[in-house]
C-alpha positions as CSV (number, residue, x, y, z in Angstrom):
1,X,0.0,0.0,0.0
2,X,1.3,3.4,-0.9
3,X,1.9,5.8,2.0
4,X,3.5,9.1,2.6
5,X,5.6,10.0,5.6
6,X,5.9,13.7,6.4
7,X,8.9,15.2,8.3
8,X,10.1,18.6,9.1
9,X,13.6,19.6,8.2
10,X,15.9,22.5,8.7
11,X,18.0,23.2,5.6
12,X,21.4,24.7,5.6
13,X,21.9,28.1,4.1
14,X,23.2,26.6,0.9
15,X,20.3,24.0,0.7
16,X,17.7,26.7,1.4
17,X,19.0,28.9,-1.5
18,X,18.9,25.9,-3.9
19,X,15.5,24.8,-2.8
20,X,14.0,28.3,-2.9
21,X,15.4,28.7,-6.4
22,X,14.0,25.4,-7.5
23,X,10.6,26.1,-6.1
24,X,10.6,29.5,-7.8
25,X,11.5,28.0,-11.1
26,X,8.7,25.3,-10.7
27,X,6.2,28.1,-10.0
28,X,7.4,30.1,-13.0
29,X,7.2,27.1,-15.4
30,X,3.8,26.2,-14.1
31,X,2.4,29.8,-14.5
32,X,3.9,30.2,-18.0
33,X,2.4,26.9,-19.1
34,X,-1.0,27.7,-17.6
35,X,-0.9,31.1,-19.3
36,X,0.1,29.6,-22.7
37,X,-2.7,26.9,-22.5
38,X,-5.3,29.5,-21.5
39,X,-4.2,31.9,-24.3
40,X,-4.1,29.1,-26.9
41,X,-7.7,28.1,-26.1
42,X,-9.4,31.4,-25.8
43,X,-7.6,33.1,-28.8
44,X,-7.1,30.2,-31.2
45,X,-9.3,27.4,-29.8
46,X,-6.2,25.1,-29.6
47,X,-5.6,22.5,-27.0
48,X,-2.1,22.1,-25.6
49,X,-1.3,18.9,-23.7
50,X,1.6,17.8,-21.6
51,X,3.9,16.8,-24.5
52,X,3.5,20.2,-26.1
53,X,4.1,22.0,-22.8
54,X,7.3,20.0,-22.3
55,X,8.5,21.1,-25.8
56,X,7.7,24.7,-24.8
57,X,9.8,24.3,-21.7
58,X,12.7,23.2,-23.8
59,X,12.4,26.4,-25.9
60,X,12.1,28.5,-22.7
61,X,15.4,27.2,-21.4
62,X,17.2,28.5,-24.6
63,X,16.0,32.0,-24.0
64,X,18.6,34.4,-22.6
65,X,16.3,35.8,-19.9
66,X,15.4,32.3,-18.7
67,X,18.8,30.8,-18.5
68,X,18.5,30.4,-14.7
69,X,16.0,27.4,-15.4
70,X,19.1,25.4,-16.4
71,X,20.7,25.9,-12.9
72,X,18.1,23.7,-11.1
73,X,17.2,20.1,-11.5
74,X,15.0,19.5,-14.6
75,X,12.9,16.8,-12.8
76,X,10.8,19.2,-10.6
77,X,10.1,21.4,-13.6
78,X,8.7,18.4,-15.6
79,X,6.7,17.2,-12.5
80,X,5.2,20.7,-12.3
81,X,3.9,20.3,-15.9
82,X,2.5,16.9,-15.1
83,X,0.7,18.4,-12.1
84,X,-0.8,21.1,-14.4
85,X,-2.0,18.3,-16.8
86,X,-3.6,16.6,-13.9
87,X,-5.3,19.8,-12.8
88,X,-6.8,20.2,-16.3
89,X,-7.9,16.6,-16.3
90,X,-9.7,17.2,-13.0
91,X,-11.3,20.4,-14.4
92,X,-12.6,18.8,-17.5
93,X,-13.9,15.8,-15.5
94,X,-15.9,18.2,-13.2
95,X,-13.9,17.3,-10.1
96,X,-12.2,20.7,-9.6
97,X,-12.2,24.3,-10.7
98,X,-10.1,25.9,-13.4
99,X,-6.4,25.8,-12.4
100,X,-5.1,29.0,-10.6
101,X,-1.7,30.7,-10.9
102,X,0.7,29.9,-8.1
103,X,1.7,32.7,-5.8
104,X,5.1,33.3,-4.1
105,X,3.6,34.2,-0.7
106,X,1.9,30.8,-0.6
107,X,5.2,29.0,-0.4
108,X,5.4,26.2,-2.9
109,X,6.7,22.7,-3.5
110,X,9.0,20.7,-5.7
111,X,8.7,17.0,-6.5
112,X,11.7,14.8,-7.1
113,X,11.5,11.4,-8.6
114,X,14.1,8.6,-8.2
115,X,16.4,10.1,-10.9
116,X,16.7,13.4,-8.9
117,X,17.5,12.1,-5.4
118,X,19.7,9.5,-3.7
119,X,18.7,7.4,-0.7
120,X,21.8,6.3,1.1
121,X,22.2,5.1,4.7
122,X,18.8,6.4,5.7
123,X,19.6,9.9,4.4
124,X,18.1,11.9,1.5
125,X,20.5,13.5,-1.0
126,X,18.6,15.8,-3.4
127,X,19.9,16.8,-6.9
128,X,22.2,19.8,-6.8
129,X,22.8,19.4,-3.0
130,X,26.0,17.9,-1.7
131,X,24.8,17.3,1.8
132,X,21.9,15.2,3.0
133,X,18.7,17.0,4.1
134,X,18.8,17.5,7.9
135,X,15.5,15.8,8.6
136,X,14.0,15.5,12.1
137,X,13.1,11.8,12.0
138,X,10.1,11.8,14.3
139,X,9.4,8.2,13.2
140,X,11.4,5.7,11.2
141,X,10.3,4.4,7.8
142,X,9.2,0.7,7.7
143,X,12.1,-1.7,7.3
144,X,13.1,-2.4,3.8
145,X,11.2,0.6,2.4
146,X,12.9,3.2,0.3
147,X,11.1,6.4,-1.0
148,X,10.0,6.4,-4.6
149,X,9.1,10.1,-4.8
150,X,10.2,13.0,-2.5
151,X,8.3,16.2,-2.3
152,X,9.9,19.3,-0.6
153,X,7.4,21.9,0.6
154,X,7.8,25.4,1.8
155,X,4.8,26.7,3.8
156,X,3.8,30.3,3.9
157,X,4.8,30.3,7.6
158,X,8.4,29.6,6.6
159,X,8.5,26.0,7.7
160,X,10.1,23.3,5.5
161,X,8.6,19.8,5.2
162,X,9.6,16.8,3.2
163,X,7.1,14.0,2.1
164,X,8.5,10.6,1.4
165,X,6.2,8.3,-0.7
166,X,6.8,4.6,-0.1
167,X,5.2,1.3,-1.0
168,X,4.7,-0.3,2.4
169,X,4.2,-4.1,2.3
170,X,3.5,-4.3,6.1
171,X,0.1,-5.8,7.0
172,X,-1.4,-3.6,9.6
173,X,-4.8,-5.3,9.8
174,X,-6.1,-5.1,13.3
175,X,-7.8,-8.0,15.2
176,X,-11.6,-8.0,14.5
177,X,-13.8,-6.6,17.2
178,X,-17.5,-7.1,17.7
179,X,-18.7,-3.4,17.7
180,X,-20.1,-0.9,15.3
181,X,-20.8,2.8,15.8
182,X,-22.7,5.5,14.0
183,X,-21.3,9.1,13.9
184,X,-23.3,12.3,13.8
185,X,-21.0,15.3,13.2
186,X,-21.9,18.7,14.6
187,X,-20.6,22.0,15.8
188,X,-21.2,22.2,19.5
189,X,-20.2,18.5,19.8
190,X,-17.8,17.6,17.1
191,X,-19.0,14.0,17.0
192,X,-21.9,12.2,18.7
193,X,-21.7,8.5,18.9
194,X,-24.6,6.0,18.7
195,X,-23.5,4.8,22.1
196,X,-24.6,8.2,23.6
197,X,-21.1,9.5,24.0
198,X,-20.4,13.1,22.8
199,X,-16.9,14.3,21.8
200,X,-16.4,18.0,22.3
201,X,-15.4,20.3,19.5
202,X,-11.9,21.7,20.4
203,X,-12.7,24.9,18.3
204,X,-9.1,25.6,17.4
205,X,-9.9,28.7,15.5
206,X,-11.8,30.3,18.3
207,X,-8.9,29.8,20.8
208,X,-6.7,31.9,18.6
209,X,-9.3,34.2,17.0
210,X,-8.3,37.4,19.0
211,X,-4.6,37.0,18.3
212,X,-5.3,36.3,14.6
213,X,-7.7,39.2,14.4
214,X,-5.1,41.5,15.9
215,X,-2.3,40.2,13.6
216,X,-4.5,40.5,10.5
217,X,-5.5,44.1,11.4
218,X,-1.8,45.0,11.8
219,X,-1.1,43.4,8.4
220,X,-3.7,45.4,6.7
221,X,-2.1,48.7,7.9
222,X,1.4,47.9,6.6
223,X,2.5,49.5,3.3
224,X,2.5,47.1,0.4
225,X,5.9,45.7,-0.8
226,X,7.5,46.8,2.5
227,X,9.7,44.7,4.8
228,X,7.3,45.4,7.7
229,X,4.4,43.9,5.7
230,X,6.5,40.7,5.1
231,X,7.0,40.4,8.8
232,X,3.4,41.0,9.6
233,X,2.3,38.4,6.9
234,X,4.7,35.8,8.4
235,X,3.2,36.4,11.8
236,X,-0.3,35.8,10.5
237,X,0.9,32.7,8.6
238,X,2.4,31.2,11.8
239,X,-0.8,31.7,13.7
240,X,-2.8,30.0,10.9
241,X,-0.3,27.1,10.9
242,X,-0.7,26.8,14.7
243,X,-4.5,26.6,14.3
244,X,-4.2,24.0,11.5
245,X,-1.7,21.8,13.4
246,X,-4.0,21.8,16.5
247,X,-7.0,20.9,14.4
248,X,-5.2,18.1,12.6
249,X,-3.7,16.7,15.8
250,X,-7.1,16.3,17.4
251,X,-8.7,14.8,14.2
252,X,-5.9,12.2,13.9
253,X,-6.2,11.1,17.5
254,X,-10.0,10.9,17.3
255,X,-10.1,8.9,14.0
256,X,-7.4,6.5,15.2
257,X,-9.3,5.8,18.4
258,X,-12.6,5.2,16.5
259,X,-10.8,2.8,14.1
260,X,-9.2,0.8,16.8
261,X,-12.3,0.4,18.9
262,X,-14.9,-0.4,16.2
263,X,-15.1,-2.8,13.3
264,X,-17.8,-0.8,11.4
265,X,-18.1,2.9,11.3
266,X,-21.1,4.6,9.7
267,X,-21.1,8.3,8.7
268,X,-23.3,10.6,6.5
269,X,-22.0,11.5,3.0
270,X,-22.2,15.2,3.7
271,X,-21.6,17.9,0.9
272,X,-19.3,20.1,3.0
273,X,-18.4,22.3,0.1
274,X,-22.0,23.2,-0.3
275,X,-22.6,23.7,3.4
276,X,-19.8,26.2,3.8
277,X,-21.6,28.5,1.4
278,X,-23.9,29.4,4.3
279,X,-22.3,32.7,5.6
280,X,-23.6,32.2,9.1
281,X,-22.1,28.7,9.6
282,X,-19.2,28.8,7.2
283,X,-16.5,29.5,9.8
284,X,-17.8,27.0,12.4
285,X,-18.2,24.2,9.8
286,X,-14.7,24.9,8.4
287,X,-13.2,24.8,11.9
288,X,-14.9,21.5,12.6
289,X,-13.2,20.0,9.5
290,X,-15.9,17.3,8.9
291,X,-14.4,16.5,5.4
292,X,-11.0,15.9,6.9
293,X,-12.5,13.7,9.6
294,X,-14.3,11.4,7.0
295,X,-11.2,11.4,4.8
296,X,-9.0,10.1,7.6
297,X,-11.5,7.5,8.6
298,X,-11.6,6.4,5.0
299,X,-7.9,5.7,4.4
300,X,-7.3,4.4,8.0
301,X,-10.2,1.9,7.5
302,X,-8.3,0.5,4.5
303,X,-5.0,0.4,6.4
304,X,-6.3,-1.5,9.5
305,X,-9.0,-3.7,7.9
306,X,-12.1,-1.9,9.2
307,X,-15.3,-1.0,7.3
308,X,-16.5,2.5,6.7
309,X,-20.1,2.9,5.4
310,X,-21.4,6.2,4.0
311,X,-25.1,6.6,3.9
312,X,-27.1,9.0,1.8
313,X,-26.9,12.7,2.9
314,X,-30.7,13.1,2.3
315,X,-31.7,10.4,4.9
316,X,-33.7,12.2,7.7
317,X,-31.5,11.0,10.5
318,X,-32.4,13.8,12.9
319,X,-36.1,14.1,12.1
320,X,-36.8,10.3,12.3
321,X,-37.9,8.8,15.6
322,X,-35.6,5.9,16.5
323,X,-38.3,4.2,18.4
324,X,-41.3,4.1,16.0
325,X,-39.9,5.4,12.7
326,X,-42.1,8.5,12.5
327,X,-40.6,11.4,10.6
328,X,-41.5,14.9,11.7
329,X,-42.0,17.6,9.1
330,X,-39.7,20.3,10.5
331,X,-37.0,20.3,13.1
332,X,-35.1,23.6,13.3
333,X,-31.4,23.6,14.3
334,X,-32.1,25.4,17.6
335,X,-34.2,22.5,18.8
336,X,-31.8,20.0,20.5
337,X,-34.3,17.8,22.2
338,X,-37.8,16.8,21.1
339,X,-40.7,14.4,21.8
340,X,-42.1,12.1,19.2
341,X,-45.7,13.2,18.4
342,X,-46.6,9.6,17.6
343,X,-45.1,7.5,20.4
344,X,-44.1,10.2,22.9
345,X,-40.4,9.1,23.0
346,X,-38.1,11.8,24.2
347,X,-35.0,12.2,22.0
348,X,-31.7,14.0,22.2
349,X,-31.4,15.3,18.6
350,X,-27.7,14.2,18.0
351,X,-27.9,10.8,19.8
352,X,-31.1,9.9,18.0
353,X,-29.4,10.9,14.7
354,X,-26.3,8.8,15.4
355,X,-28.5,5.7,16.3
356,X,-30.5,6.1,13.0
357,X,-27.3,6.4,11.1
358,X,-26.0,3.2,12.6
359,X,-29.3,1.4,11.8
360,X,-29.3,2.5,8.2
361,X,-25.5,1.6,7.9
362,X,-26.3,-2.0,8.9
363,X,-29.0,-2.0,6.2
364,X,-26.7,-0.7,3.6
365,X,-24.0,-3.3,4.6
366,X,-26.3,-6.3,4.6
367,X,-28.6,-5.7,1.6
368,X,-27.1,-2.8,-0.3
369,X,-30.1,-0.6,0.3
370,X,-29.8,3.0,-1.0
371,X,-31.8,5.5,1.1
372,X,-32.8,8.3,-1.3
373,X,-34.8,11.5,-0.5
374,X,-38.0,10.1,-2.0
375,X,-40.4,10.2,0.9
376,X,-42.3,6.9,0.2
377,X,-39.2,4.9,-0.5
378,X,-37.5,6.2,2.6
379,X,-40.4,5.3,4.8
380,X,-40.5,1.8,3.4
381,X,-36.8,1.2,3.7
382,X,-36.7,2.6,7.2
383,X,-39.6,0.5,8.4
384,X,-37.6,-2.6,7.5
385,X,-34.7,-1.6,9.8
386,X,-36.6,-2.4,13.0
């Protein structure tokens, strides 16, 4: 199974100069190729693919004003063109928006394949660098594994990271357990389990909101293209990185715990990208990171031999009574507890939803049922769950 190990490293002055120059050249080639492909289509209705872009890169290297492209490894430049081709493929397939131009203030990355680096004695030697990368090995690679691709990334906060992609033959399947759980994600409680347990939302953004607000206010007052503005931008980027690290750390610990304790995990297939379009809830939903939570559950379930079931997002998990199956017509978000008008059962909104999600997940697993928004079909399918 392919995996990527991420480490932080602290380059020497010489390495930082080479890597910054490489990342800058990758960004330049990417932007020039994107501009050329966009211009060719809108002006001449011509399509330019990767092969033509690669030929254009060869011509750019011959220009006097672009001679510095020959001073860096050619592999990251070619990989940048491949990434652009992938971006266009995703755009035409409807999976992503039109590719954007890369910006210097966002940092950048450079990808090195096997022909552009050397793995020797557990150290990484990149092309054009005489010394190995001073990596902080927070964990060792699996025995017998060597990286097939290395990606060096510079974050906007100024931190350097390296991603080592390996093919791990280790079987990490966990011992089967006789337990299943349904998850209902939320804002006040990040996750509510069908067992009745509620996991609090750490709200990483809110903890640093005042500091971030003050730093962004200071940044907006700095003169553009000034050294003080660069310092203020770096301060904002570091605060945002701290928020992101805190959120990811909590999400990783939570998903790992859920995977280890349960054989089957059932979640809703939520359209988070559409939900964040609500201006009143966008910040809270983004801070909760529901999409990242489900993504981690998905790949960790494959790693450890667990089952992740996604039910249809239109299933009325909150409005359906878990006791008799009655579905109420309306249930506003401000109502956290309610009584079923048919059987009189008292429900906690989130716990009831988590239990319904688990019940539907069992149905989907056993008979492959698909709970769609059609009212009549939903009632019939739900009635069979009991």
